[in-house]
Structure formats: C-alpha cells, structure tokens
N, C-alpha and C positions, 0 to 999 in steps of 0.2 A: 535339662529343665531347671529353672531357677526355683529356689525354695519358696519364694512368695507366691508362685503359681500353684503350689500344693495346698496352701492354706485355704480352707473353705470347700475343698473338694469332698464330695460325698464318698463314703466308704461302704462297700458292699461285701458281705461275707460269701463264702463258697456256696451257700444255699440261696443266694440272691436276696438276702435280707439286708435292709439298711442298718448299718451299725451306727453311723453318725457322720460328723464332718471333722476334717483335720484342722486342729487349732494350734498345734505347736510341735516341736521336735526336740529331742534330747540329743546333743552332739558329743562325740568323743573327739575333743580338739587334738589330743596327742596323736590320734590315728587318722584324723581328718575323715571321720565317718559318722553315719547316723546311728545312734544307739537305739532309739525308739521313736515312733511316731505317736503323738498324743491326739486322741479323738474324743470330742465331746459327744456324749450319747445320753440323751434325756436331760432331766433337770439337774444340772450340776455334776453329773456323773462323767468321769473321764476314764478312758481306757488306754492302755499302752500296747502298741503293736510293734513287734520286732520286724526289722527289714526283711528277714528271710520268710516271713509270713505273708508278704505282699506278692501277688502273682503278677499284676500289671497295673500301670497307671496311665489312664487316658483322660477321658472326660470325667471318669470316676476311678477311684482306687479299688481294685478287686483283690480280695484276700484268698489265700489257699486254705484257710481254716474257718470253722464256724464261729459265730458271735459268742457263744457260751464258753469257748476255749480261750478268750482274751483275758488278760490280767487288768485289774484296776490300777490306775496310775496313782 
C-alpha cells in the first residue's frame, strides 16, 4: 500500500471507538521504517500511534489498544 492511501483513513480502537483520521507519519530514514502514525483527533489534537499497535489496515485502520492508551503527538 502506498503512503498516500493511508492519509485520511479513519482509525478505530480495540473497543470500536473512532480515534480520528491519519494525517501524517514519522519515518526513520536510516532504517527505512515507520516510527509512528499521526492521527488528528478532535480540535487540533494529534495522537501518535506506534506501528506495533496497529492490528490491520483496510477501509479503516484498526488498533490493538484502547484510545486512552495513545500518546499525544
């Protein structure tokens, strides 16, 4: 999947609550990997999701953890 297809995808937590939408990613260029996925949640609030916390990505990104366990970006 290309990165541009991720932007705008809705993010759902393990309890089926809407977290927000993917707006950006932090990359580790030296390792060619994703450091974190940034999600806009509410009015100007951004959350950071680690790749290991993502269960699957299809029409929506589904997390393995609850919304309240996410870190602020």
